[in-house]
Each structure stands twice: as structure tokens, then as C-alpha cells.
Residue frames as a rotation matrix with the C-alpha (Angstrom) as fourth column:
MET 1
0.239 -0.406 0.882 -21.28
-0.182 -0.911 -0.371 -95.15
0.954 -0.071 -0.292 -58.86
GLU 2
0.753 0.100 0.650 -21.66
-0.650 -0.036 0.759 -96.34
0.099 -0.994 0.038 -55.27
ARG 3
0.882 -0.462 0.098 -19.38
0.440 0.879 0.185 -99.29
-0.172 -0.120 0.978 -56.00
ARG 4
0.290 -0.805 0.518 -16.70
0.532 -0.314 -0.786 -96.97
0.795 0.504 0.337 -57.50
ARG 5
0.353 -0.114 0.929 -16.94
-0.605 -0.785 0.133 -94.66
0.713 -0.609 -0.346 -54.43
SER 6
0.930 0.018 0.367 -16.48
-0.322 0.523 0.789 -97.69
-0.178 -0.852 0.492 -52.09
LEU 7
0.658 -0.739 0.144 -13.47
0.740 0.599 -0.306 -98.99
0.140 0.308 0.941 -54.00
HIS 8
0.181 -0.590 0.787 -11.91
0.146 -0.775 -0.615 -95.46
0.973 0.226 -0.053 -53.98
CYS 9
0.568 0.060 0.821 -12.47
-0.741 -0.396 0.542 -95.10
0.358 -0.916 -0.180 -50.19
GLY 10
0.963 -0.240 0.120 -10.91
0.159 0.869 0.469 -98.57
-0.217 -0.433 0.875 -49.65
GLU 11
0.385 -0.873 0.299 -7.83
0.753 0.109 -0.649 -97.69
0.534 0.476 0.699 -51.62
HIS 12
0.221 -0.281 0.934 -7.51
-0.326 -0.924 -0.201 -94.35
0.919 -0.260 -0.296 -49.69
VAL 13
0.855 0.121 0.505 -7.63
-0.519 0.181 0.835 -96.29
0.009 -0.976 0.218 -46.37
VAL 14
0.801 -0.587 0.114 -4.92
0.584 0.809 0.063 -98.64
-0.129 0.016 0.992 -47.50
GLU 15
0.222 -0.745 0.629 -2.69
0.503 -0.465 -0.728 -95.85
0.835 0.478 0.272 -48.79
THR 16
0.462 0.034 0.886 -3.20
-0.561 -0.763 0.321 -93.87
0.687 -0.645 -0.334 -45.51
TYR 17
0.946 -0.064 0.317 -2.33
-0.216 0.606 0.766 -96.88
-0.241 -0.793 0.559 -43.42
ALA 18
0.644 -0.713 0.277 0.76
0.759 0.551 -0.345 -97.76
0.094 0.433 0.897 -45.57
SER 19
0.632 -0.397 0.665 2.10
-0.004 -0.861 -0.509 -94.25
0.775 0.320 -0.546 -45.37
PRO 20
0.384 -0.546 0.745 3.46
-0.910 -0.360 0.205 -94.50
0.156 -0.757 -0.635 -41.78
THR 21
0.539 -0.132 0.832 3.90
-0.420 0.814 0.401 -98.35
-0.730 -0.566 0.383 -41.62
GLY 22
-0.602 -0.732 -0.318 5.26
-0.639 0.204 0.741 -99.08
-0.478 0.650 -0.591 -45.11
PRO 23
0.243 0.732 -0.637 3.67
-0.955 0.297 -0.022 -101.11
0.173 0.613 0.771 -47.92
THR 24
0.730 0.120 0.673 3.26
-0.309 0.936 0.168 -104.95
-0.610 -0.331 0.720 -47.81
PRO 25
-0.359 -0.925 -0.120 6.40
-0.575 0.118 0.809 -106.68
-0.735 0.360 -0.575 -49.14
LEU 26
0.228 0.384 -0.895 6.02
-0.962 0.231 -0.147 -108.24
0.150 0.894 0.422 -52.56
PRO 27
0.569 -0.046 0.821 5.82
-0.371 0.877 0.307 -112.08
-0.734 -0.479 0.482 -52.17
PRO 28
-0.587 -0.807 0.072 8.25
-0.332 0.321 0.887 -114.29
-0.738 0.497 -0.456 -54.09
LEU 29
-0.355 0.424 -0.833 7.12
-0.932 -0.088 0.352 -115.19
0.076 0.901 0.426 -57.65
TRP 30
-0.801 -0.024 -0.598 6.93
-0.138 0.979 0.147 -118.87
0.582 0.200 -0.788 -56.86
SER 31
-0.836 0.526 -0.153 4.22
0.301 0.207 -0.931 -118.21
-0.458 -0.825 -0.332 -54.21
LEU 32
-0.317 0.761 -0.566 1.88
-0.690 -0.594 -0.413 -116.63
-0.651 0.260 0.713 -56.74
GLY 33
-0.332 0.302 -0.894 -0.51
-0.841 0.334 0.426 -118.64
0.427 0.893 0.142 -58.86
PHE 34
0.678 0.735 -0.013 -1.97
-0.679 0.632 0.374 -122.14
0.283 -0.245 0.927 -58.51
ARG 35
-0.505 -0.822 0.262 -0.27
-0.862 0.464 -0.204 -124.85
0.046 -0.329 -0.943 -56.45
GLN 36
0.406 0.570 -0.714 -1.03
-0.571 0.769 0.289 -128.55
0.714 0.290 0.637 -56.93
SER 37
-0.682 -0.611 0.401 -0.78
-0.701 0.389 -0.598 -130.95
0.210 -0.689 -0.693 -53.95
ARG 38
0.508 0.851 -0.133 -2.24
-0.690 0.494 0.528 -134.23
0.515 -0.177 0.839 -52.71
TYR 39
0.436 -0.316 0.843 -1.52
-0.756 0.380 0.533 -137.07
-0.489 -0.869 -0.074 -50.31
SER 40
0.713 -0.032 0.700 -0.80
0.109 0.992 -0.066 -139.82
-0.693 0.123 0.711 -52.86
TYR 41
0.795 -0.496 -0.348 2.10
-0.529 -0.287 -0.799 -138.39
0.297 0.819 -0.490 -54.93
TYR 42
0.115 -0.791 0.601 4.66
-0.603 0.425 0.675 -141.17
-0.790 -0.439 -0.428 -54.89
PRO 43
0.158 -0.874 -0.459 7.39
0.928 -0.028 0.372 -141.70
-0.338 -0.485 0.806 -56.06
GLU 44
-0.086 -0.298 -0.951 9.21
0.121 -0.950 0.287 -138.53
-0.989 -0.090 0.117 -56.88
SER 45
-0.927 -0.287 0.240 9.21
0.239 0.042 0.970 -139.34
-0.289 0.957 0.029 -60.57
ARG 46
-0.211 0.945 0.252 5.40
0.968 0.165 0.189 -139.18
0.137 0.283 -0.949 -60.52
VAL 47
0.387 0.282 -0.878 5.53
0.540 -0.841 -0.032 -135.71
-0.747 -0.461 -0.478 -59.09
ILE 48
-0.545 -0.672 -0.500 7.91
-0.072 -0.557 0.827 -134.56
-0.835 0.487 0.255 -61.81
GLU 49
-0.819 0.289 0.496 5.67
0.574 0.384 0.723 -136.04
0.018 0.877 -0.480 -64.47
ILE 50
0.232 0.962 -0.143 2.58
0.968 -0.242 -0.058 -134.28
-0.091 -0.125 -0.988 -63.15
ALA 51
0.202 -0.250 -0.947 4.46
0.289 -0.908 0.302 -131.05
-0.936 -0.335 -0.111 -62.72
ASP 52
-0.853 -0.522 -0.001 5.75
0.116 -0.191 0.975 -131.13
-0.509 0.831 0.224 -66.30
ARG 53
-0.482 0.727 0.489 2.17
0.844 0.236 0.483 -131.69
0.236 0.645 -0.727 -67.61
LEU 54
0.455 0.728 -0.513 0.66
0.839 -0.544 -0.028 -128.92
-0.299 -0.417 -0.858 -65.53
HIS 55
-0.178 -0.608 -0.773 3.49
0.130 -0.794 0.595 -126.52
-0.975 0.006 0.220 -66.56
ALA 56
-0.911 -0.139 0.388 2.93
0.385 0.049 0.922 -127.31
-0.147 0.989 0.009 -70.22
ASP 57
-0.150 0.943 0.298 -0.77
0.884 -0.007 0.467 -126.59
0.442 0.334 -0.832 -69.80
ARG 58
-0.745 -0.215 0.632 0.00
-0.007 -0.944 -0.330 -123.42
0.667 -0.250 0.702 -67.77
ARG 59
0.349 0.929 -0.126 -2.32
0.049 0.117 0.992 -124.66
0.936 -0.352 -0.005 -65.01
ALA 60
0.941 -0.073 -0.330 0.09
0.335 0.075 0.939 -124.67
-0.043 -0.995 0.095 -62.03
GLN 61
0.560 -0.794 0.238 3.28
-0.613 -0.590 -0.526 -123.05
0.558 0.148 -0.817 -60.93
THR 62
-0.525 -0.747 0.408 4.28
-0.829 0.341 -0.443 -125.57
0.192 -0.570 -0.799 -58.24
ALA 63
0.477 0.607 -0.636 3.52
-0.351 0.795 0.495 -129.21
0.806 -0.013 0.592 -57.25
ALA 64
-0.122 -0.465 0.877 4.07
-0.984 -0.061 -0.169 -130.54
0.132 -0.883 -0.450 -53.74
ARG 65
-0.509 -0.091 -0.856 4.71
-0.140 0.990 -0.021 -134.14
0.849 0.109 -0.516 -52.69
ASP 66
0.662 0.680 -0.314 2.85
0.174 0.268 0.948 -135.90
0.729 -0.682 0.059 -49.84
LEU 67
0.126 -0.619 0.775 4.49
-0.748 -0.573 -0.336 -134.38
0.652 -0.537 -0.535 -46.75
GLU 68
0.598 0.120 0.792 3.89
-0.701 0.557 0.445 -137.66
-0.388 -0.822 0.418 -44.83
GLN 69
0.944 -0.302 0.133 5.93
0.329 0.845 -0.422 -139.76
0.015 0.442 0.897 -47.37
ARG 70
0.659 -0.750 0.050 9.40
-0.747 -0.645 0.159 -139.06
-0.087 -0.142 -0.986 -46.14
ASP 71
-0.501 -0.818 0.281 10.88
-0.792 0.565 0.232 -142.56
-0.349 -0.106 -0.931 -45.94
ALA 72
-0.040 0.463 -0.885 9.97
-0.804 0.511 0.304 -145.42
0.593 0.724 0.352 -48.27
LYS 73
-0.561 -0.227 -0.796 10.97
0.170 0.910 -0.379 -147.98
0.810 -0.348 -0.472 -45.60
GLN 74
-0.586 0.368 -0.722 9.26
0.775 -0.007 -0.632 -146.18
-0.238 -0.930 -0.281 -42.75
PRO 75
-0.453 0.415 0.789 6.48
0.515 -0.600 0.612 -144.14
0.727 0.684 0.058 -44.39
ASN 76
0.635 0.769 0.066 4.84
0.360 -0.370 0.856 -143.23
0.683 -0.521 -0.512 -41.04
LYS 77
-0.029 -0.694 -0.719 8.07
0.999 -0.047 0.005 -142.22
-0.037 -0.718 0.695 -39.30
PRO 78
0.907 0.393 -0.149 7.75
0.398 -0.917 0.004 -138.56
-0.135 -0.063 -0.989 -38.18
LEU 79
0.010 -0.885 0.465 10.37
0.737 -0.308 -0.602 -136.08
0.676 0.348 0.649 -39.15
LEU 80
0.772 0.221 -0.596 11.44
0.625 -0.435 0.648 -134.23
-0.116 -0.873 -0.474 -36.01
ILE 81
-0.100 -0.810 0.577 13.43
0.660 -0.488 -0.571 -131.04
0.744 0.324 0.584 -36.17
THR 82
0.379 0.102 -0.920 14.37
0.839 -0.457 0.295 -128.41
-0.390 -0.884 -0.259 -33.66
PRO 83
0.360 -0.240 0.902 14.59
0.645 -0.635 -0.426 -125.05
0.675 0.734 -0.074 -35.48
LYS 84
-0.126 -0.414 -0.901 16.74
0.900 -0.429 0.072 -122.38
-0.417 -0.803 0.427 -33.95
LEU 85
0.770 0.598 -0.221 15.70
0.473 -0.769 -0.430 -118.82
-0.427 0.226 -0.875 -34.39
ALA 86
0.293 -0.767 -0.571 19.29
-0.374 -0.641 0.670 -117.65
-0.880 0.018 -0.475 -34.94
GLU 87
-0.647 -0.620 0.445 19.65
0.095 0.513 0.853 -120.03
-0.757 0.594 -0.273 -37.86
LEU 88
0.304 0.826 0.475 16.49
0.767 0.083 -0.636 -119.07
-0.565 0.558 -0.608 -39.74
PRO 89
-0.655 -0.557 0.510 17.35
0.754 -0.517 0.404 -116.96
0.039 0.650 0.759 -42.83
VAL 90
0.307 0.689 -0.657 16.11
0.565 -0.687 -0.457 -113.36
-0.766 -0.231 -0.600 -42.83
TYR 91
-0.292 -0.363 0.885 16.08
0.950 -0.222 0.222 -111.48
0.116 0.905 0.409 -46.10
VAL 92
0.460 0.335 -0.822 16.35
0.539 -0.841 -0.042 -107.67
-0.706 -0.424 -0.568 -45.68
ARG 93
0.778 -0.144 0.611 17.00
0.502 -0.443 -0.743 -104.96
0.378 0.885 -0.272 -48.25
GLU 94
-0.270 -0.925 -0.266 20.43
0.960 -0.238 -0.146 -103.42
0.071 -0.295 0.953 -47.96
GLY 95
-0.816 -0.095 0.571 20.06
0.121 -0.993 0.007 -99.96
0.566 0.075 0.821 -46.48
SER 96
0.262 0.962 -0.081 17.10
0.174 0.035 0.984 -100.85
0.949 -0.272 -0.158 -44.30
ILE 97
-0.885 -0.311 0.345 16.72
-0.296 -0.196 -0.935 -99.74
0.359 -0.930 0.081 -40.62
LEU 98
-0.110 0.881 -0.461 14.12
0.179 0.474 0.862 -101.83
0.978 0.013 -0.210 -38.82
PRO 99
-0.500 -0.008 0.866 12.71
-0.802 -0.374 -0.467 -100.69
0.328 -0.927 0.180 -35.44
ILE 100
-0.136 0.359 -0.924 11.81
0.136 0.930 0.341 -103.70
0.981 -0.079 -0.175 -33.25
ALA 101
0.110 0.283 0.953 10.03
-0.896 -0.386 0.218 -103.72
0.429 -0.878 0.211 -29.85
PRO 102
-0.877 -0.351 0.329 10.35
-0.474 0.747 -0.467 -106.42
-0.082 -0.565 -0.821 -27.17
LEU 103
-0.680 0.623 -0.386 7.88
0.236 0.685 0.690 -109.24
0.694 0.378 -0.613 -27.33
THR 104
-0.702 0.590 0.398 4.43
-0.674 -0.370 -0.640 -108.61
-0.230 -0.718 0.657 -25.79
GLN 105
-0.840 0.437 0.322 1.41
0.402 0.899 -0.174 -110.90
-0.366 -0.016 -0.931 -25.43
SER 106
0.238 0.940 0.243 -1.21
0.942 -0.162 -0.294 -108.26
-0.238 0.298 -0.924 -26.45
THR 107
-0.152 -0.277 0.949 -1.49
0.633 -0.764 -0.122 -104.80
0.759 0.583 0.291 -27.89
GLY 108
0.756 0.487 0.438 -2.62
-0.033 -0.639 0.768 -103.53
0.654 -0.595 -0.467 -24.53
GLU 109
0.749 -0.541 -0.383 0.67
0.613 0.346 0.710 -104.53
-0.252 -0.766 0.591 -22.92
THR 110
0.861 -0.492 -0.125 3.48
-0.508 -0.840 -0.192 -102.02
-0.011 0.229 -0.973 -22.69
PRO 111
0.619 -0.702 -0.352 6.84
0.289 0.620 -0.729 -103.38
0.731 0.349 0.587 -23.96
VAL 112
0.897 -0.439 0.055 9.62
-0.166 -0.220 0.961 -103.68
-0.410 -0.871 -0.270 -21.40
GLY 113
0.195 -0.912 0.360 13.19
0.724 0.382 0.574 -103.04
-0.661 0.149 0.735 -22.57
PRO 114
-0.440 -0.465 -0.768 14.97
-0.117 -0.818 0.563 -100.95
-0.890 0.337 0.305 -25.16
LEU 115
0.816 0.506 -0.280 13.80
-0.288 -0.064 -0.956 -100.07
-0.501 0.860 0.093 -28.67
THR 116
-0.067 -0.836 0.545 16.04
0.344 0.494 0.799 -102.03
-0.937 0.241 0.254 -31.07
LEU 117
0.636 0.118 -0.762 17.17
-0.603 -0.541 -0.587 -100.56
-0.481 0.833 -0.273 -34.35
ARG 118
0.290 -0.528 0.798 18.49
0.465 0.807 0.364 -103.17
-0.836 0.266 0.480 -36.73
VAL 119
0.476 -0.214 -0.853 20.71
-0.605 -0.783 -0.142 -101.25
-0.638 0.583 -0.503 -39.19
TYR 120
0.461 -0.338 0.820 21.65
0.656 0.753 -0.059 -102.97
-0.597 0.565 0.569 -42.46
ALA 121
-0.036 -0.585 -0.810 24.40
-0.082 -0.806 0.586 -100.85
-0.996 0.088 -0.019 -43.83
GLY 122
-0.265 -0.005 0.964 24.14
0.917 0.308 0.253 -99.94
-0.298 0.951 -0.077 -47.51
GLY 123
-0.945 -0.047 0.323 23.13
0.212 -0.841 0.497 -97.20
0.248 0.538 0.805 -49.95
ASN 124
-0.358 0.848 0.391 20.06
-0.399 -0.517 0.757 -95.07
0.844 0.115 0.524 -49.36
CYS 125
-0.643 -0.037 -0.765 20.00
0.540 0.687 -0.487 -96.22
0.543 -0.726 -0.422 -45.74
HIS 126
-0.693 0.457 0.558 16.89
-0.609 -0.785 -0.115 -95.13
0.385 -0.419 0.822 -43.85
GLY 127
-0.554 0.623 -0.553 13.90
0.632 0.747 0.208 -96.19
0.542 -0.234 -0.807 -41.74
ASP 128
-0.494 0.502 0.711 10.93
-0.497 -0.833 0.243 -94.71
0.714 -0.233 0.660 -39.95
LEU 129
-0.761 0.336 -0.554 8.88
0.629 0.592 -0.505 -95.29
0.159 -0.733 -0.662 -36.79
TYR 130
-0.490 0.687 0.536 5.33
-0.465 -0.726 0.506 -94.11
0.737 -0.001 0.675 -36.02
GLN 131
-0.686 0.288 -0.669 3.34
0.628 0.698 -0.344 -94.61
0.368 -0.656 -0.659 -32.89
ASP 132
-0.458 0.575 0.677 0.17
-0.631 -0.747 0.208 -93.39
0.626 -0.332 0.706 -31.16
ASP 133
-0.530 0.224 0.818 -2.20
-0.732 0.365 -0.575 -94.80
-0.427 -0.904 -0.030 -28.58
GLY 134
-0.986 0.001 -0.168 -3.81
-0.101 0.796 0.597 -96.99
0.135 0.605 -0.785 -31.25
LYS 135
-0.544 0.815 -0.199 -7.36
0.836 0.506 -0.213 -96.48
-0.073 -0.282 -0.957 -30.01
SER 136
0.301 0.676 -0.673 -8.38
0.573 -0.692 -0.439 -92.79
-0.762 -0.253 -0.596 -30.33
PHE 137
0.573 -0.061 0.817 -8.16
0.733 -0.406 -0.545 -89.82
0.365 0.912 -0.188 -32.63
ALA 138
0.761 -0.339 -0.553 -5.77
0.263 -0.618 0.741 -88.00
-0.593 -0.710 -0.381 -30.30
PHE 139
-0.197 -0.886 0.419 -3.09
0.825 0.081 0.559 -88.15
-0.529 0.456 0.715 -33.03
ARG 140
0.267 0.388 0.882 -5.06
0.846 -0.533 -0.022 -85.40
0.462 0.752 -0.471 -34.80
SER 141
0.965 0.091 0.247 -4.13
-0.035 -0.886 0.463 -83.01
0.261 -0.455 -0.851 -32.04
GLY 142
0.331 -0.939 0.094 -0.46
-0.732 -0.319 -0.602 -83.92
0.595 0.130 -0.793 -32.13
GLN 143
0.277 -0.200 0.940 -0.47
-0.816 0.467 0.340 -86.89
-0.507 -0.861 -0.034 -29.74
PHE 144
0.996 -0.083 -0.020 1.69
0.059 0.833 -0.550 -89.10
0.062 0.547 0.835 -31.85
LEU 145
0.339 -0.941 -0.001 5.34
-0.327 -0.118 0.938 -89.99
-0.882 -0.318 -0.348 -32.18
ARG 146
0.985 -0.111 0.132 7.35
0.163 0.347 -0.924 -90.09
0.057 0.931 0.360 -35.42
LEU 147
0.310 -0.947 -0.084 11.06
-0.300 -0.181 0.937 -90.74
-0.902 -0.265 -0.340 -35.83
HIS 148
0.956 -0.136 -0.259 13.24
-0.224 0.231 -0.947 -91.00
0.189 0.963 0.191 -38.89
PHE 149
0.464 -0.828 0.315 16.55
-0.042 0.335 0.941 -92.91
-0.885 -0.450 0.120 -39.01
SER 150
0.927 -0.274 -0.258 19.37
-0.251 0.059 -0.966 -92.92
0.280 0.960 -0.014 -41.54
CYS 151
0.555 -0.798 0.232 22.85
0.139 0.364 0.921 -94.32
-0.820 -0.479 0.314 -41.75
GLU 152
0.908 -0.351 -0.230 25.95
-0.337 -0.283 -0.898 -93.80
0.250 0.893 -0.375 -43.88
VAL 153
0.607 -0.789 0.095 29.25
0.689 0.583 0.431 -95.67
-0.396 -0.196 0.897 -44.31
LYS 154
0.780 -0.379 -0.497 31.98
-0.403 -0.913 0.065 -93.05
-0.478 0.150 -0.865 -44.52
PRO 155
0.680 -0.587 -0.440 35.08
-0.397 0.210 -0.894 -93.34
0.616 0.782 -0.090 -46.75
ASP 156
-0.324 -0.849 0.417 37.16
-0.842 0.058 -0.536 -94.04
0.431 -0.525 -0.734 -43.59
GLY 157
-0.608 0.101 -0.788 35.00
0.068 0.995 0.075 -97.09
0.791 -0.008 -0.612 -42.80
THR 158
-0.946 0.325 -0.023 33.05
-0.029 -0.152 -0.988 -95.59
-0.324 -0.933 0.153 -39.92
LEU 159
-0.443 0.890 0.111 29.30
0.663 0.241 0.709 -96.07
0.604 0.388 -0.696 -39.82
THR 160
-0.984 0.156 0.081 27.20
-0.175 -0.826 -0.536 -93.05
-0.016 -0.542 0.840 -38.81
VAL 161
-0.418 0.903 -0.103 23.65
0.825 0.424 0.374 -93.53
0.382 0.072 -0.922 -37.61
HIS 162
-0.949 0.148 0.278 21.38
-0.195 -0.969 -0.151 -90.44
0.247 -0.197 0.949 -37.36
LEU 163
-0.360 0.860 -0.362 18.22
0.932 0.350 -0.096 -90.34
0.044 -0.372 -0.927 -35.29
THR 164
-0.395 0.252 0.884 16.03
0.183 -0.921 0.344 -87.27
0.900 0.298 0.318 -35.86
SER 165
-0.935 0.216 0.283 14.37
-0.346 -0.369 -0.863 -85.36
-0.082 -0.904 0.420 -33.03
ARG 166
-0.647 0.751 0.129 10.97
0.682 0.646 -0.342 -86.70
-0.340 -0.134 -0.931 -31.99
GLU 167
-0.795 0.568 0.211 7.86
-0.302 -0.674 0.674 -85.34
0.526 0.472 0.708 -33.73
GLY 168
0.167 0.960 -0.224 4.63
-0.004 0.227 0.974 -85.18
0.986 -0.161 0.042 -31.78
SER 169
-0.139 -0.098 0.985 3.81
-0.886 -0.432 -0.168 -85.19
0.442 -0.896 -0.026 -28.07
PHE 170
0.840 0.479 -0.254 3.18
-0.344 0.833 0.435 -88.93
0.419 -0.278 0.864 -27.58
ALA 171
0.223 -0.806 0.549 5.69
-0.942 -0.033 0.334 -90.30
-0.251 -0.592 -0.766 -24.97
PRO 172
0.023 -0.267 -0.963 7.69
-0.592 0.773 -0.228 -93.38
0.805 0.576 -0.141 -25.95
TRP 173
0.940 0.336 0.058 7.65
-0.262 0.604 0.753 -96.51
0.218 -0.723 0.656 -23.89
TRP 174
0.545 -0.803 -0.243 11.45
0.726 0.596 -0.343 -97.05
0.420 0.011 0.907 -24.21
LYS 175
0.920 -0.321 -0.224 14.23
-0.078 -0.710 0.700 -95.45
-0.384 -0.626 -0.678 -22.16
GLN 176
-0.133 -0.991 0.030 17.09
-0.299 0.069 0.952 -96.83
-0.945 0.117 -0.305 -24.22
VAL 177
0.778 0.290 -0.558 17.84
-0.610 0.135 -0.780 -97.52
-0.151 0.947 0.282 -27.85
ARG 178
0.163 -0.711 0.685 19.83
-0.049 0.687 0.725 -100.61
-0.985 -0.152 0.077 -28.83
LEU 179
0.458 -0.072 -0.886 21.60
-0.864 -0.273 -0.424 -100.51
-0.211 0.959 -0.187 -32.20
GLU 180
0.270 -0.371 0.889 22.43
0.155 0.928 0.340 -103.69
-0.950 0.046 0.307 -34.08
ALA 181
0.224 -0.293 -0.930 24.62
-0.848 -0.529 -0.037 -103.09
-0.481 0.797 -0.366 -37.13
PHE 182
0.447 -0.061 0.893 24.72
0.270 0.960 -0.070 -105.73
-0.853 0.272 0.446 -39.86
GLY 183
0.738 -0.165 0.655 26.81
0.667 0.030 -0.744 -105.89
0.103 0.986 0.132 -43.05
TRP 184
0.610 -0.554 0.567 29.59
-0.338 -0.829 -0.446 -103.76
0.717 0.080 -0.692 -41.50
THR 185
0.495 -0.543 -0.678 32.82
0.763 0.645 0.040 -104.50
0.416 -0.537 0.734 -39.55
PRO 186
0.989 -0.106 0.105 34.27
-0.142 -0.884 0.446 -102.13
0.046 -0.456 -0.889 -36.93
ARG 187
0.259 -0.964 -0.060 37.96
0.078 0.082 -0.994 -101.35
0.963 0.253 0.096 -36.41
THR 188
-0.694 -0.602 0.395 38.13
-0.302 -0.254 -0.919 -100.10
0.653 -0.757 -0.006 -32.87
ARG 189
-0.304 0.710 -0.636 34.79
0.680 0.629 0.377 -101.44
0.667 -0.318 -0.674 -31.58
ARG 190
-0.709 0.077 -0.701 33.84
0.508 -0.633 -0.583 -98.03
-0.489 -0.770 0.410 -30.21
ALA 191
-0.011 0.753 0.657 30.85
0.862 -0.326 0.388 -95.80
0.507 0.571 -0.646 -30.66
THR 192
-0.793 -0.342 -0.504 30.71
0.546 -0.766 -0.338 -92.09
-0.271 -0.544 0.794 -29.93
SER 193
0.180 0.812 0.556 27.97
0.794 -0.453 0.405 -89.45
0.581 0.369 -0.726 -29.75
ALA 194
-0.138 -0.166 0.976 27.51
-0.163 -0.969 -0.188 -86.02
0.977 -0.185 0.107 -28.15
THR 195
0.658 0.542 0.522 26.32
-0.605 -0.033 0.796 -87.71
0.449 -0.840 0.306 -24.95
GLY 196
0.418 -0.524 0.742 29.15
-0.643 0.407 0.649 -90.18
-0.642 -0.748 -0.167 -24.40
ASN 197
-0.342 -0.616 -0.710 31.31
-0.904 0.423 0.068 -93.06
0.258 0.665 -0.701 -25.59
TYR 198
0.580 0.652 0.488 30.10
-0.713 0.696 -0.082 -96.63
-0.393 -0.300 0.869 -25.91
VAL 199
-0.582 -0.761 0.286 31.55
-0.547 0.627 0.555 -100.05
-0.602 0.167 -0.781 -26.56
LEU 200
0.176 0.540 -0.823 30.55
-0.953 0.304 -0.003 -102.18
0.249 0.784 0.568 -29.51
GLU 201
-0.373 -0.224 0.900 29.91
-0.558 0.829 -0.024 -105.85
-0.741 -0.511 -0.434 -28.77
GLN 202
-0.732 0.100 -0.674 29.53
-0.593 0.395 0.702 -108.66
0.337 0.913 -0.230 -31.26
SER 203
-0.288 0.703 0.651 26.27
-0.468 0.490 -0.736 -110.56
-0.835 -0.516 0.188 -31.21
GLY 204
0.490 0.382 0.783 26.01
0.445 0.663 -0.602 -113.20
-0.749 0.644 0.154 -33.91
SER 205
-0.093 -0.479 0.873 26.56
0.994 -0.102 0.051 -111.43
0.064 0.872 0.485 -37.18
SER 206
0.603 0.398 0.691 25.86
0.397 -0.901 0.174 -107.99
0.692 0.170 -0.701 -35.81
TRP 207
-0.644 -0.732 -0.222 27.71
0.607 -0.312 -0.731 -105.37
0.466 -0.606 0.645 -33.73
THR 208
0.340 0.940 -0.031 25.62
0.639 -0.206 0.741 -103.86
0.690 -0.272 -0.671 -30.96
THR 209
-0.870 -0.472 -0.142 25.57
0.397 -0.501 -0.769 -101.02
0.292 -0.726 0.623 -28.45
THR 210
0.156 0.952 -0.264 22.92
0.933 -0.054 0.357 -99.37
0.325 -0.302 -0.896 -26.28
ILE 211
-0.849 -0.402 0.343 22.44
0.306 -0.903 -0.302 -95.58
0.431 -0.151 0.890 -25.77
PRO 212
-0.624 0.636 -0.453 20.05
0.365 -0.275 -0.889 -93.54
-0.691 -0.721 -0.061 -23.69
GLU 213
0.042 0.757 0.652 16.77
0.995 -0.092 0.042 -92.42
0.091 0.647 -0.757 -25.32
SER 214
-0.686 -0.286 -0.669 16.68
0.379 -0.925 0.007 -88.73
-0.621 -0.249 0.743 -26.22
SER 215
0.441 0.897 0.023 14.02
0.561 -0.255 -0.787 -86.42
-0.701 0.360 -0.616 -27.61
ALA 216
0.401 -0.421 -0.814 16.74
-0.598 -0.793 0.116 -84.44
-0.694 0.440 -0.570 -29.43
ALA 217
0.879 -0.167 -0.446 18.45
-0.337 0.444 -0.830 -85.50
0.337 0.880 0.334 -32.64
THR 218
0.531 -0.680 0.506 21.28
-0.310 0.400 0.863 -87.94
-0.788 -0.615 0.002 -32.13
ASP 219
0.622 -0.443 -0.646 24.33
-0.632 0.204 -0.748 -88.76
0.463 0.873 -0.153 -34.29
LEU 220
0.661 -0.387 0.643 26.09
-0.352 0.597 0.721 -91.96
-0.663 -0.703 0.258 -33.34
THR 221
0.408 -0.583 -0.703 29.43
-0.850 0.038 -0.526 -92.86
0.333 0.812 -0.479 -34.99
LEU 222
0.865 -0.089 0.494 30.48
-0.143 0.900 0.411 -96.46
-0.482 -0.426 0.766 -34.95
ASN 223
0.430 -0.819 -0.381 34.17
-0.868 -0.259 -0.423 -97.14
0.248 0.512 -0.822 -35.58
């Protein structure tokens, strides 16, 4: 009985935490199961032979070659690469809105800069943000911040992004909101809201603009 109660409490904690933050993404199927690897897999035909046998016996899902064996003529030659962040693939569900904070070195450091909303245009487009002090139970008395975002591509091609009014009394650290729209192409490169007009600028594969932070609900139309 005690073990059942502990398991139930653990599940409740996970569900409560996942409610404001979102559930853990499901890993790709190839990452699940047993993986076979060792230093002496050479040549490639040997790897294929072992992988076929393991697959037939249902003992492994993947087999990896010796990562040091890159060049038969120069087996100890290091493989040097310079990855660029802009070139790394990012897989995001269509219709997602991801809130992103500037980089900090610790949880005790206050971010400096705008809150970024990465809007991936598509059906059922929405996102959420929750924040509190992270160290007390003050959220129980209303000292928290919750925002909901949504977007919609209109028949005329415009993209409307809606930010709800803030819930809770916790003050945000940001003074501006930067929107980055992906999967959508503007016609006039303009954005309008009740507070003013803004210019859309291209940044890589996205179109961006920055608006002032507001505690009230905001509708921003990108055209």
C-alpha cells in the first residue's frame, strides 16, 4: 500500500509540473531500445553483418562503428568540424509558439533583453508561458505570471498573433517582446497593433519585429 501511495504521489508531481511547462517530447523511435557499439568494428561490412544478426535476434535496434576509425589510411586523424548554430536543424510542430529568454549563466540571474516568441505558423497555433520566483510558495497567493499566445493565418495571407492579458501579480523581467515568424511570408513587411505600426525585418528564415511589453491583451497583425 505504501509503495502504491508513493507511486501515485510521484505521478501527481510530474503531472502538476507538466501542466504549466508542457510534457517531455517523445524521443525518436530509433533512440529507444538497446544500442550496440564497440571500438573494434571495422570494416563497415562487419558492422552490417553484426547489425543484421542482432536485428534477427531482436537484441538491438542500432549498431555504431568505432568513432575513431574515420580514415583507413590515417586511422588516428581527428575529424575537426565547426558547427554553426544557424545551420543546426530544429524540428518544431507546426502551430507552435515558443517563448525564449536571453541566455543566462544561472537561475539566479535576471535575463537582459526582450522576451522572444518564435511563432511557427500553422493550424491550432498556440503557446503558453508560466513564471514565478521559483523558490517560494508565493504563487499560491497569486504571485505568478501566466500568458497564453495564439496565431492565425487569415484568408488574405496576413498573420495575426494574439497575446492575452497577464494573469497573476508577478512582474515580468522583459520590457519588450520580439516576434519571430516562421513558415510564413509577408507582402508589405509591416506589422500593426493598437499601440502602433512596426517594420518586419528578415532574419534567416524568419520575419521579426519588436513591440513594447504590455499587461493588456495585444493583437498584432503581420502583413
